[in-house]
PyMOL CGO cylinders between C-alpha atoms (Angstrom):
from pymol import cmd
from pymol.cgo import CYLINDER

trace = [
    CYLINDER, 7.50, 7.05, -15.82, 7.27, 8.89, -19.17, 0.3, 1, 1, 1, 1, 1, 1,
    CYLINDER, 7.27, 8.89, -19.17, 9.66, 11.69, -19.99, 0.3, 1, 1, 1, 1, 1, 1,
    CYLINDER, 9.66, 11.69, -19.99, 12.24, 10.69, -17.40, 0.3, 1, 1, 1, 1, 1, 1,
    CYLINDER, 12.24, 10.69, -17.40, 15.76, 11.80, -18.35, 0.3, 1, 1, 1, 1, 1, 1,
    CYLINDER, 15.76, 11.80, -18.35, 17.72, 8.58, -17.85, 0.3, 1, 1, 1, 1, 1, 1,
    CYLINDER, 17.72, 8.58, -17.85, 21.02, 10.31, -18.41, 0.3, 1, 1, 1, 1, 1, 1,
    CYLINDER, 21.02, 10.31, -18.41, 20.35, 12.45, -15.35, 0.3, 1, 1, 1, 1, 1, 1,
    CYLINDER, 20.35, 12.45, -15.35, 19.08, 9.48, -13.37, 0.3, 1, 1, 1, 1, 1, 1,
    CYLINDER, 19.08, 9.48, -13.37, 22.23, 7.51, -14.18, 0.3, 1, 1, 1, 1, 1, 1,
    CYLINDER, 22.23, 7.51, -14.18, 24.32, 10.44, -12.99, 0.3, 1, 1, 1, 1, 1, 1,
    CYLINDER, 24.32, 10.44, -12.99, 22.27, 10.62, -9.80, 0.3, 1, 1, 1, 1, 1, 1,
    CYLINDER, 22.27, 10.62, -9.80, 22.78, 6.90, -9.15, 0.3, 1, 1, 1, 1, 1, 1,
    CYLINDER, 22.78, 6.90, -9.15, 26.53, 7.17, -9.69, 0.3, 1, 1, 1, 1, 1, 1,
    CYLINDER, 26.53, 7.17, -9.69, 26.67, 10.04, -7.19, 0.3, 1, 1, 1, 1, 1, 1,
    CYLINDER, 26.67, 10.04, -7.19, 24.57, 8.10, -4.69, 0.3, 1, 1, 1, 1, 1, 1,
    CYLINDER, 24.57, 8.10, -4.69, 26.73, 5.00, -4.93, 0.3, 1, 1, 1, 1, 1, 1,
    CYLINDER, 26.73, 5.00, -4.93, 29.84, 7.09, -4.33, 0.3, 1, 1, 1, 1, 1, 1,
    CYLINDER, 29.84, 7.09, -4.33, 28.53, 9.49, -1.68, 0.3, 1, 1, 1, 1, 1, 1,
    CYLINDER, 28.53, 9.49, -1.68, 25.32, 7.90, -0.37, 0.3, 1, 1, 1, 1, 1, 1,
    CYLINDER, 25.32, 7.90, -0.37, 23.28, 11.03, -1.05, 0.3, 1, 1, 1, 1, 1, 1,
    CYLINDER, 23.28, 11.03, -1.05, 19.48, 10.86, -0.90, 0.3, 1, 1, 1, 1, 1, 1,
    CYLINDER, 19.48, 10.86, -0.90, 18.43, 11.48, -4.51, 0.3, 1, 1, 1, 1, 1, 1,
    CYLINDER, 18.43, 11.48, -4.51, 16.06, 8.95, -6.08, 0.3, 1, 1, 1, 1, 1, 1,
    CYLINDER, 16.06, 8.95, -6.08, 12.37, 8.37, -5.46, 0.3, 1, 1, 1, 1, 1, 1,
    CYLINDER, 12.37, 8.37, -5.46, 11.12, 4.76, -5.26, 0.3, 1, 1, 1, 1, 1, 1,
    CYLINDER, 11.12, 4.76, -5.26, 9.45, 5.21, -8.66, 0.3, 1, 1, 1, 1, 1, 1,
    CYLINDER, 9.45, 5.21, -8.66, 12.70, 6.42, -10.25, 0.3, 1, 1, 1, 1, 1, 1,
    CYLINDER, 12.70, 6.42, -10.25, 14.62, 3.58, -8.67, 0.3, 1, 1, 1, 1, 1, 1,
    CYLINDER, 14.62, 3.58, -8.67, 12.20, 0.86, -9.81, 0.3, 1, 1, 1, 1, 1, 1,
    CYLINDER, 12.20, 0.86, -9.81, 12.06, 2.05, -13.39, 0.3, 1, 1, 1, 1, 1, 1,
    CYLINDER, 12.06, 2.05, -13.39, 15.80, 2.61, -13.63, 0.3, 1, 1, 1, 1, 1, 1,
    CYLINDER, 15.80, 2.61, -13.63, 16.55, -0.75, -12.02, 0.3, 1, 1, 1, 1, 1, 1,
    CYLINDER, 16.55, -0.75, -12.02, 14.59, -2.60, -14.71, 0.3, 1, 1, 1, 1, 1, 1,
    CYLINDER, 14.59, -2.60, -14.71, 17.00, -1.15, -17.28, 0.3, 1, 1, 1, 1, 1, 1,
    CYLINDER, 17.00, -1.15, -17.28, 20.20, -1.57, -15.29, 0.3, 1, 1, 1, 1, 1, 1,
    CYLINDER, 20.20, -1.57, -15.29, 22.64, -4.39, -15.96, 0.3, 1, 1, 1, 1, 1, 1,
    CYLINDER, 22.64, -4.39, -15.96, 23.83, -4.18, -12.34, 0.3, 1, 1, 1, 1, 1, 1,
    CYLINDER, 23.83, -4.18, -12.34, 21.54, -4.87, -9.41, 0.3, 1, 1, 1, 1, 1, 1,
    CYLINDER, 21.54, -4.87, -9.41, 21.08, -2.19, -6.74, 0.3, 1, 1, 1, 1, 1, 1,
    CYLINDER, 21.08, -2.19, -6.74, 19.34, -2.29, -3.38, 0.3, 1, 1, 1, 1, 1, 1,
    CYLINDER, 19.34, -2.29, -3.38, 17.35, 0.76, -2.31, 0.3, 1, 1, 1, 1, 1, 1,
    CYLINDER, 17.35, 0.76, -2.31, 17.12, 2.16, 1.23, 0.3, 1, 1, 1, 1, 1, 1,
    CYLINDER, 17.12, 2.16, 1.23, 15.08, 5.31, 1.84, 0.3, 1, 1, 1, 1, 1, 1,
    CYLINDER, 15.08, 5.31, 1.84, 16.16, 6.99, -1.38, 0.3, 1, 1, 1, 1, 1, 1,
    CYLINDER, 16.16, 6.99, -1.38, 19.75, 5.73, -1.44, 0.3, 1, 1, 1, 1, 1, 1,
    CYLINDER, 19.75, 5.73, -1.44, 20.89, 3.06, -3.89, 0.3, 1, 1, 1, 1, 1, 1,
    CYLINDER, 20.89, 3.06, -3.89, 23.69, 0.58, -3.29, 0.3, 1, 1, 1, 1, 1, 1,
    CYLINDER, 23.69, 0.58, -3.29, 25.30, -1.43, -6.08, 0.3, 1, 1, 1, 1, 1, 1,
    CYLINDER, 25.30, -1.43, -6.08, 25.38, -5.17, -5.39, 0.3, 1, 1, 1, 1, 1, 1,
    CYLINDER, 25.38, -5.17, -5.39, 28.87, -6.63, -5.47, 0.3, 1, 1, 1, 1, 1, 1,
    CYLINDER, 28.87, -6.63, -5.47, 29.51, -9.80, -7.42, 0.3, 1, 1, 1, 1, 1, 1,
    CYLINDER, 29.51, -9.80, -7.42, 29.37, -12.99, -5.36, 0.3, 1, 1, 1, 1, 1, 1,
    CYLINDER, 29.37, -12.99, -5.36, 32.10, -15.59, -4.88, 0.3, 1, 1, 1, 1, 1, 1,
    CYLINDER, 32.10, -15.59, -4.88, 31.89, -19.05, -6.42, 0.3, 1, 1, 1, 1, 1, 1,
    CYLINDER, 31.89, -19.05, -6.42, 31.24, -20.54, -2.97, 0.3, 1, 1, 1, 1, 1, 1,
    CYLINDER, 31.24, -20.54, -2.97, 28.40, -18.08, -2.42, 0.3, 1, 1, 1, 1, 1, 1,
    CYLINDER, 28.40, -18.08, -2.42, 26.89, -19.00, -5.78, 0.3, 1, 1, 1, 1, 1, 1,
    CYLINDER, 26.89, -19.00, -5.78, 27.29, -22.72, -5.08, 0.3, 1, 1, 1, 1, 1, 1,
    CYLINDER, 27.29, -22.72, -5.08, 25.47, -22.46, -1.75, 0.3, 1, 1, 1, 1, 1, 1,
    CYLINDER, 25.47, -22.46, -1.75, 22.60, -20.54, -3.33, 0.3, 1, 1, 1, 1, 1, 1,
    CYLINDER, 22.60, -20.54, -3.33, 22.36, -23.13, -6.12, 0.3, 1, 1, 1, 1, 1, 1,
    CYLINDER, 22.36, -23.13, -6.12, 22.45, -26.00, -3.63, 0.3, 1, 1, 1, 1, 1, 1,
    CYLINDER, 22.45, -26.00, -3.63, 19.73, -24.37, -1.52, 0.3, 1, 1, 1, 1, 1, 1,
    CYLINDER, 19.73, -24.37, -1.52, 17.54, -24.05, -4.61, 0.3, 1, 1, 1, 1, 1, 1,
    CYLINDER, 17.54, -24.05, -4.61, 18.02, -27.71, -5.55, 0.3, 1, 1, 1, 1, 1, 1,
    CYLINDER, 18.02, -27.71, -5.55, 17.25, -28.84, -2.01, 0.3, 1, 1, 1, 1, 1, 1,
    CYLINDER, 17.25, -28.84, -2.01, 14.21, -26.64, -1.47, 0.3, 1, 1, 1, 1, 1, 1,
    CYLINDER, 14.21, -26.64, -1.47, 12.41, -26.64, -4.82, 0.3, 1, 1, 1, 1, 1, 1,
    CYLINDER, 12.41, -26.64, -4.82, 10.68, -30.03, -4.34, 0.3, 1, 1, 1, 1, 1, 1,
    CYLINDER, 10.68, -30.03, -4.34, 9.33, -28.96, -0.94, 0.3, 1, 1, 1, 1, 1, 1,
    CYLINDER, 9.33, -28.96, -0.94, 8.34, -25.50, -2.17, 0.3, 1, 1, 1, 1, 1, 1,
    CYLINDER, 8.34, -25.50, -2.17, 6.44, -26.87, -5.16, 0.3, 1, 1, 1, 1, 1, 1,
    CYLINDER, 6.44, -26.87, -5.16, 4.69, -29.44, -2.99, 0.3, 1, 1, 1, 1, 1, 1,
    CYLINDER, 4.69, -29.44, -2.99, 3.40, -26.54, -0.87, 0.3, 1, 1, 1, 1, 1, 1,
    CYLINDER, 3.40, -26.54, -0.87, 2.15, -24.72, -3.96, 0.3, 1, 1, 1, 1, 1, 1,
    CYLINDER, 2.15, -24.72, -3.96, 4.66, -21.93, -3.37, 0.3, 1, 1, 1, 1, 1, 1,
    CYLINDER, 4.66, -21.93, -3.37, 7.33, -20.31, -5.57, 0.3, 1, 1, 1, 1, 1, 1,
    CYLINDER, 7.33, -20.31, -5.57, 11.05, -19.86, -5.03, 0.3, 1, 1, 1, 1, 1, 1,
    CYLINDER, 11.05, -19.86, -5.03, 13.07, -16.92, -6.36, 0.3, 1, 1, 1, 1, 1, 1,
    CYLINDER, 13.07, -16.92, -6.36, 16.90, -16.80, -6.21, 0.3, 1, 1, 1, 1, 1, 1,
    CYLINDER, 16.90, -16.80, -6.21, 18.75, -13.49, -6.11, 0.3, 1, 1, 1, 1, 1, 1,
    CYLINDER, 18.75, -13.49, -6.11, 17.19, -11.48, -8.96, 0.3, 1, 1, 1, 1, 1, 1,
    CYLINDER, 17.19, -11.48, -8.96, 13.73, -10.66, -7.56, 0.3, 1, 1, 1, 1, 1, 1,
    CYLINDER, 13.73, -10.66, -7.56, 13.28, -7.83, -5.06, 0.3, 1, 1, 1, 1, 1, 1,
    CYLINDER, 13.28, -7.83, -5.06, 11.65, -8.04, -1.64, 0.3, 1, 1, 1, 1, 1, 1,
    CYLINDER, 11.65, -8.04, -1.64, 9.94, -5.00, -0.14, 0.3, 1, 1, 1, 1, 1, 1,
    CYLINDER, 9.94, -5.00, -0.14, 9.46, -4.99, 3.64, 0.3, 1, 1, 1, 1, 1, 1,
    CYLINDER, 9.46, -4.99, 3.64, 6.04, -3.80, 4.75, 0.3, 1, 1, 1, 1, 1, 1,
    CYLINDER, 6.04, -3.80, 4.75, 5.67, -0.08, 5.34, 0.3, 1, 1, 1, 1, 1, 1,
    CYLINDER, 5.67, -0.08, 5.34, 9.22, 0.79, 4.25, 0.3, 1, 1, 1, 1, 1, 1,
    CYLINDER, 9.22, 0.79, 4.25, 10.68, 2.52, 1.21, 0.3, 1, 1, 1, 1, 1, 1,
    CYLINDER, 10.68, 2.52, 1.21, 13.30, -0.20, 0.86, 0.3, 1, 1, 1, 1, 1, 1,
    CYLINDER, 13.30, -0.20, 0.86, 13.98, -2.89, -1.71, 0.3, 1, 1, 1, 1, 1, 1,
    CYLINDER, 13.98, -2.89, -1.71, 16.36, -5.80, -1.14, 0.3, 1, 1, 1, 1, 1, 1,
    CYLINDER, 16.36, -5.80, -1.14, 17.56, -8.73, -3.25, 0.3, 1, 1, 1, 1, 1, 1,
    CYLINDER, 17.56, -8.73, -3.25, 17.46, -11.81, -0.99, 0.3, 1, 1, 1, 1, 1, 1,
    CYLINDER, 17.46, -11.81, -0.99, 19.73, -14.66, -2.01, 0.3, 1, 1, 1, 1, 1, 1,
    CYLINDER, 19.73, -14.66, -2.01, 16.63, -16.84, -1.94, 0.3, 1, 1, 1, 1, 1, 1,
    CYLINDER, 16.63, -16.84, -1.94, 12.99, -16.01, -1.27, 0.3, 1, 1, 1, 1, 1, 1,
    CYLINDER, 12.99, -16.01, -1.27, 9.84, -18.13, -1.09, 0.3, 1, 1, 1, 1, 1, 1,
    CYLINDER, 9.84, -18.13, -1.09, 6.34, -16.74, -1.41, 0.3, 1, 1, 1, 1, 1, 1,
    CYLINDER, 6.34, -16.74, -1.41, 3.06, -18.63, -1.19, 0.3, 1, 1, 1, 1, 1, 1,
    CYLINDER, 3.06, -18.63, -1.19, 0.73, -15.62, -1.44, 0.3, 1, 1, 1, 1, 1, 1,
    CYLINDER, 0.73, -15.62, -1.44, -1.35, -15.12, -4.57, 0.3, 1, 1, 1, 1, 1, 1,
    CYLINDER, -1.35, -15.12, -4.57, -0.99, -11.35, -4.21, 0.3, 1, 1, 1, 1, 1, 1,
    CYLINDER, -0.99, -11.35, -4.21, 2.67, -11.68, -5.12, 0.3, 1, 1, 1, 1, 1, 1,
    CYLINDER, 2.67, -11.68, -5.12, 1.76, -12.84, -8.63, 0.3, 1, 1, 1, 1, 1, 1,
    CYLINDER, 1.76, -12.84, -8.63, 0.63, -9.34, -9.59, 0.3, 1, 1, 1, 1, 1, 1,
    CYLINDER, 0.63, -9.34, -9.59, 4.16, -7.86, -9.61, 0.3, 1, 1, 1, 1, 1, 1,
    CYLINDER, 4.16, -7.86, -9.61, 6.88, -9.63, -11.61, 0.3, 1, 1, 1, 1, 1, 1,
    CYLINDER, 6.88, -9.63, -11.61, 9.74, -7.72, -10.01, 0.3, 1, 1, 1, 1, 1, 1,
    CYLINDER, 9.74, -7.72, -10.01, 8.84, -7.15, -6.34, 0.3, 1, 1, 1, 1, 1, 1,
    CYLINDER, 8.84, -7.15, -6.34, 7.45, -9.55, -3.70, 0.3, 1, 1, 1, 1, 1, 1,
    CYLINDER, 7.45, -9.55, -3.70, 5.89, -8.29, -0.48, 0.3, 1, 1, 1, 1, 1, 1,
    CYLINDER, 5.89, -8.29, -0.48, 4.36, -11.39, 1.14, 0.3, 1, 1, 1, 1, 1, 1,
    CYLINDER, 4.36, -11.39, 1.14, 7.38, -13.67, 1.40, 0.3, 1, 1, 1, 1, 1, 1,
    CYLINDER, 7.38, -13.67, 1.40, 7.25, -16.68, 3.72, 0.3, 1, 1, 1, 1, 1, 1,
    CYLINDER, 7.25, -16.68, 3.72, 10.90, -17.72, 3.82, 0.3, 1, 1, 1, 1, 1, 1,
    CYLINDER, 10.90, -17.72, 3.82, 14.08, -15.73, 3.15, 0.3, 1, 1, 1, 1, 1, 1,
    CYLINDER, 14.08, -15.73, 3.15, 17.60, -17.12, 2.91, 0.3, 1, 1, 1, 1, 1, 1,
    CYLINDER, 17.60, -17.12, 2.91, 20.79, -15.05, 2.95, 0.3, 1, 1, 1, 1, 1, 1,
    CYLINDER, 20.79, -15.05, 2.95, 24.32, -16.39, 2.44, 0.3, 1, 1, 1, 1, 1, 1,
    CYLINDER, 24.32, -16.39, 2.44, 26.69, -14.52, 4.72, 0.3, 1, 1, 1, 1, 1, 1,
    CYLINDER, 26.69, -14.52, 4.72, 29.95, -12.80, 3.84, 0.3, 1, 1, 1, 1, 1, 1,
    CYLINDER, 29.95, -12.80, 3.84, 32.35, -10.72, 5.92, 0.3, 1, 1, 1, 1, 1, 1,
    CYLINDER, 32.35, -10.72, 5.92, 31.04, -7.50, 4.37, 0.3, 1, 1, 1, 1, 1, 1,
    CYLINDER, 31.04, -7.50, 4.37, 27.30, -8.25, 4.77, 0.3, 1, 1, 1, 1, 1, 1,
    CYLINDER, 27.30, -8.25, 4.77, 26.94, -10.41, 7.90, 0.3, 1, 1, 1, 1, 1, 1,
    CYLINDER, 26.94, -10.41, 7.90, 26.36, -7.58, 10.38, 0.3, 1, 1, 1, 1, 1, 1,
    CYLINDER, 26.36, -7.58, 10.38, 23.75, -5.97, 8.13, 0.3, 1, 1, 1, 1, 1, 1,
    CYLINDER, 23.75, -5.97, 8.13, 22.03, -9.29, 7.33, 0.3, 1, 1, 1, 1, 1, 1,
    CYLINDER, 22.03, -9.29, 7.33, 21.77, -10.18, 11.02, 0.3, 1, 1, 1, 1, 1, 1,
    CYLINDER, 21.77, -10.18, 11.02, 20.76, -6.69, 12.10, 0.3, 1, 1, 1, 1, 1, 1,
    CYLINDER, 20.76, -6.69, 12.10, 18.98, -4.06, 10.13, 0.3, 1, 1, 1, 1, 1, 1,
    CYLINDER, 18.98, -4.06, 10.13, 17.97, -6.25, 7.19, 0.3, 1, 1, 1, 1, 1, 1,
    CYLINDER, 17.97, -6.25, 7.19, 16.39, -8.88, 9.45, 0.3, 1, 1, 1, 1, 1, 1,
    CYLINDER, 16.39, -8.88, 9.45, 14.63, -6.12, 11.35, 0.3, 1, 1, 1, 1, 1, 1,
    CYLINDER, 14.63, -6.12, 11.35, 13.21, -4.83, 8.07, 0.3, 1, 1, 1, 1, 1, 1,
    CYLINDER, 13.21, -4.83, 8.07, 12.21, -8.24, 6.70, 0.3, 1, 1, 1, 1, 1, 1,
    CYLINDER, 12.21, -8.24, 6.70, 10.28, -9.25, 9.79, 0.3, 1, 1, 1, 1, 1, 1,
    CYLINDER, 10.28, -9.25, 9.79, 7.95, -6.25, 9.51, 0.3, 1, 1, 1, 1, 1, 1,
    CYLINDER, 7.95, -6.25, 9.51, 6.03, -8.37, 7.00, 0.3, 1, 1, 1, 1, 1, 1,
    CYLINDER, 6.03, -8.37, 7.00, 3.54, -10.60, 8.83, 0.3, 1, 1, 1, 1, 1, 1,
    CYLINDER, 3.54, -10.60, 8.83, 3.95, -13.31, 6.18, 0.3, 1, 1, 1, 1, 1, 1,
    CYLINDER, 3.95, -13.31, 6.18, 7.59, -14.07, 7.10, 0.3, 1, 1, 1, 1, 1, 1,
    CYLINDER, 7.59, -14.07, 7.10, 7.88, -17.30, 9.10, 0.3, 1, 1, 1, 1, 1, 1,
    CYLINDER, 7.88, -17.30, 9.10, 11.57, -18.17, 8.84, 0.3, 1, 1, 1, 1, 1, 1,
    CYLINDER, 11.57, -18.17, 8.84, 14.80, -16.29, 8.14, 0.3, 1, 1, 1, 1, 1, 1,
    CYLINDER, 14.80, -16.29, 8.14, 17.86, -18.39, 7.32, 0.3, 1, 1, 1, 1, 1, 1,
    CYLINDER, 17.86, -18.39, 7.32, 21.51, -17.32, 7.45, 0.3, 1, 1, 1, 1, 1, 1,
    CYLINDER, 21.51, -17.32, 7.45, 24.12, -19.62, 5.89, 0.3, 1, 1, 1, 1, 1, 1,
    CYLINDER, 24.12, -19.62, 5.89, 27.86, -19.24, 6.55, 0.3, 1, 1, 1, 1, 1, 1,
    CYLINDER, 27.86, -19.24, 6.55, 30.24, -19.63, 3.60, 0.3, 1, 1, 1, 1, 1, 1,
    CYLINDER, 30.24, -19.63, 3.60, 33.47, -20.65, 5.32, 0.3, 1, 1, 1, 1, 1, 1,
    CYLINDER, 33.47, -20.65, 5.32, 32.15, -23.37, 7.64, 0.3, 1, 1, 1, 1, 1, 1,
    CYLINDER, 32.15, -23.37, 7.64, 29.12, -25.60, 8.04, 0.3, 1, 1, 1, 1, 1, 1,
    CYLINDER, 29.12, -25.60, 8.04, 26.87, -23.32, 10.04, 0.3, 1, 1, 1, 1, 1, 1,
    CYLINDER, 26.87, -23.32, 10.04, 23.21, -22.45, 9.44, 0.3, 1, 1, 1, 1, 1, 1,
    CYLINDER, 23.21, -22.45, 9.44, 21.10, -20.21, 11.68, 0.3, 1, 1, 1, 1, 1, 1,
    CYLINDER, 21.10, -20.21, 11.68, 17.32, -20.47, 11.34, 0.3, 1, 1, 1, 1, 1, 1,
    CYLINDER, 17.32, -20.47, 11.34, 15.24, -17.73, 12.96, 0.3, 1, 1, 1, 1, 1, 1,
    CYLINDER, 15.24, -17.73, 12.96, 11.69, -19.03, 13.33, 0.3, 1, 1, 1, 1, 1, 1,
    CYLINDER, 11.69, -19.03, 13.33, 8.54, -17.20, 14.42, 0.3, 1, 1, 1, 1, 1, 1,
    CYLINDER, 8.54, -17.20, 14.42, 6.89, -19.20, 17.20, 0.3, 1, 1, 1, 1, 1, 1,
    CYLINDER, 6.89, -19.20, 17.20, 3.23, -19.45, 18.17, 0.3, 1, 1, 1, 1, 1, 1,
    CYLINDER, 3.23, -19.45, 18.17, 3.66, -16.63, 20.69, 0.3, 1, 1, 1, 1, 1, 1,
    CYLINDER, 3.66, -16.63, 20.69, 4.86, -14.27, 17.96, 0.3, 1, 1, 1, 1, 1, 1,
    CYLINDER, 4.86, -14.27, 17.96, 8.48, -14.31, 19.09, 0.3, 1, 1, 1, 1, 1, 1,
    CYLINDER, 8.48, -14.31, 19.09, 11.54, -15.12, 16.99, 0.3, 1, 1, 1, 1, 1, 1,
    CYLINDER, 11.54, -15.12, 16.99, 13.56, -18.12, 18.12, 0.3, 1, 1, 1, 1, 1, 1,
    CYLINDER, 13.56, -18.12, 18.12, 17.01, -19.15, 16.87, 0.3, 1, 1, 1, 1, 1, 1,
    CYLINDER, 17.01, -19.15, 16.87, 17.93, -22.72, 16.03, 0.3, 1, 1, 1, 1, 1, 1,
    CYLINDER, 17.93, -22.72, 16.03, 21.48, -23.36, 14.89, 0.3, 1, 1, 1, 1, 1, 1,
    CYLINDER, 21.48, -23.36, 14.89, 22.69, -26.27, 12.76, 0.3, 1, 1, 1, 1, 1, 1,
    CYLINDER, 22.69, -26.27, 12.76, 26.22, -27.58, 12.30, 0.3, 1, 1, 1, 1, 1, 1,
    CYLINDER, 26.22, -27.58, 12.30, 28.07, -30.54, 10.83, 0.3, 1, 1, 1, 1, 1, 1,
    CYLINDER, 28.07, -30.54, 10.83, 26.02, -33.75, 10.85, 0.3, 1, 1, 1, 1, 1, 1,
    CYLINDER, 26.02, -33.75, 10.85, 22.71, -32.00, 11.63, 0.3, 1, 1, 1, 1, 1, 1,
    CYLINDER, 22.71, -32.00, 11.63, 19.43, -32.25, 9.78, 0.3, 1, 1, 1, 1, 1, 1,
    CYLINDER, 19.43, -32.25, 9.78, 18.02, -28.82, 8.96, 0.3, 1, 1, 1, 1, 1, 1,
    CYLINDER, 18.02, -28.82, 8.96, 14.29, -28.34, 9.40, 0.3, 1, 1, 1, 1, 1, 1,
    CYLINDER, 14.29, -28.34, 9.40, 12.43, -25.49, 7.72, 0.3, 1, 1, 1, 1, 1, 1,
    CYLINDER, 12.43, -25.49, 7.72, 8.89, -25.62, 9.03, 0.3, 1, 1, 1, 1, 1, 1,
    CYLINDER, 8.89, -25.62, 9.03, 7.63, -22.89, 6.70, 0.3, 1, 1, 1, 1, 1, 1,
    CYLINDER, 7.63, -22.89, 6.70, 7.94, -25.17, 3.65, 0.3, 1, 1, 1, 1, 1, 1,
    CYLINDER, 7.94, -25.17, 3.65, 7.96, -28.58, 5.36, 0.3, 1, 1, 1, 1, 1, 1,
    CYLINDER, 7.96, -28.58, 5.36, 11.60, -29.25, 4.47, 0.3, 1, 1, 1, 1, 1, 1,
    CYLINDER, 11.60, -29.25, 4.47, 14.11, -31.57, 6.16, 0.3, 1, 1, 1, 1, 1, 1,
    CYLINDER, 14.11, -31.57, 6.16, 17.60, -32.18, 4.74, 0.3, 1, 1, 1, 1, 1, 1,
    CYLINDER, 17.60, -32.18, 4.74, 21.20, -32.83, 5.76, 0.3, 1, 1, 1, 1, 1, 1,
    CYLINDER, 21.20, -32.83, 5.76, 23.04, -29.56, 6.32, 0.3, 1, 1, 1, 1, 1, 1,
    CYLINDER, 23.04, -29.56, 6.32, 25.92, -30.86, 4.17, 0.3, 1, 1, 1, 1, 1, 1,
    CYLINDER, 25.92, -30.86, 4.17, 23.66, -30.68, 1.10, 0.3, 1, 1, 1, 1, 1, 1,
    CYLINDER, 23.66, -30.68, 1.10, 24.03, -26.91, 1.19, 0.3, 1, 1, 1, 1, 1, 1,
    CYLINDER, 24.03, -26.91, 1.19, 27.82, -27.16, 0.96, 0.3, 1, 1, 1, 1, 1, 1,
    CYLINDER, 27.82, -27.16, 0.96, 28.34, -29.45, -2.04, 0.3, 1, 1, 1, 1, 1, 1,
    CYLINDER, 28.34, -29.45, -2.04, 31.24, -28.16, -4.21, 0.3, 1, 1, 1, 1, 1, 1,
    CYLINDER, 31.24, -28.16, -4.21, 32.12, -25.56, -1.56, 0.3, 1, 1, 1, 1, 1, 1,
    CYLINDER, 32.12, -25.56, -1.56, 35.72, -25.36, -0.34, 0.3, 1, 1, 1, 1, 1, 1,
    CYLINDER, 35.72, -25.36, -0.34, 35.60, -25.15, 3.43, 0.3, 1, 1, 1, 1, 1, 1,
    CYLINDER, 35.60, -25.15, 3.43, 38.53, -24.31, 5.69, 0.3, 1, 1, 1, 1, 1, 1,
    CYLINDER, 38.53, -24.31, 5.69, 37.99, -27.52, 7.67, 0.3, 1, 1, 1, 1, 1, 1,
    CYLINDER, 37.99, -27.52, 7.67, 38.17, -29.58, 4.48, 0.3, 1, 1, 1, 1, 1, 1,
    CYLINDER, 38.17, -29.58, 4.48, 41.49, -28.00, 3.51, 0.3, 1, 1, 1, 1, 1, 1,
    CYLINDER, 41.49, -28.00, 3.51, 42.96, -28.74, 6.96, 0.3, 1, 1, 1, 1, 1, 1,
    CYLINDER, 42.96, -28.74, 6.96, 41.91, -32.39, 6.72, 0.3, 1, 1, 1, 1, 1, 1,
    CYLINDER, 41.91, -32.39, 6.72, 43.55, -32.72, 3.31, 0.3, 1, 1, 1, 1, 1, 1,
    CYLINDER, 43.55, -32.72, 3.31, 46.81, -31.26, 4.66, 0.3, 1, 1, 1, 1, 1, 1,
    CYLINDER, 46.81, -31.26, 4.66, 46.74, -33.68, 7.60, 0.3, 1, 1, 1, 1, 1, 1,
    CYLINDER, 46.74, -33.68, 7.60, 46.20, -36.65, 5.32, 0.3, 1, 1, 1, 1, 1, 1,
    CYLINDER, 46.20, -36.65, 5.32, 49.17, -35.65, 3.16, 0.3, 1, 1, 1, 1, 1, 1,
]
cmd.load_cgo(trace, "trace")
């Protein structure tokens, strides 16, 4: 957008982050976001700065990438962790999934935003869990391409996979310690513990204390 006063836009964004005032258009947001050193999500004109993640959060995302990349590539799909935006169909909203897989050639046209995602993974935290399970999932599933939505807990071995069935309904399958996770969308099967390598879990700490 030529001629845009970025000083004013920066001021607008700072006001929005502090007061959640509707100020930016999607075009302003997208152009400003490309220049920003901090990621922001965009919901109907409001922008929200993304907080830094914990080391456990980062480890789980990294582990998920390592586990899934061979399956994703075998399917001819692409995997994007954290820094590529997803836009739900029909909404003026842009999110940064922790991990997103797209297999649709139409998504190659835009380097920054994907609209036809097949699989989305979010790592939960106390501050985001309600939103990830509620409104964000509601937004994501507006896109007909989404087949599975995965929520991974940080503090315990717990993975929830929401899967779209043949009847067009979302079903929940939960996985815990000792389980083998199945992600039908990319043909993946793996031990749930692979997602938690190098992650300090509360249960692990208790076991160590007992052994001492």
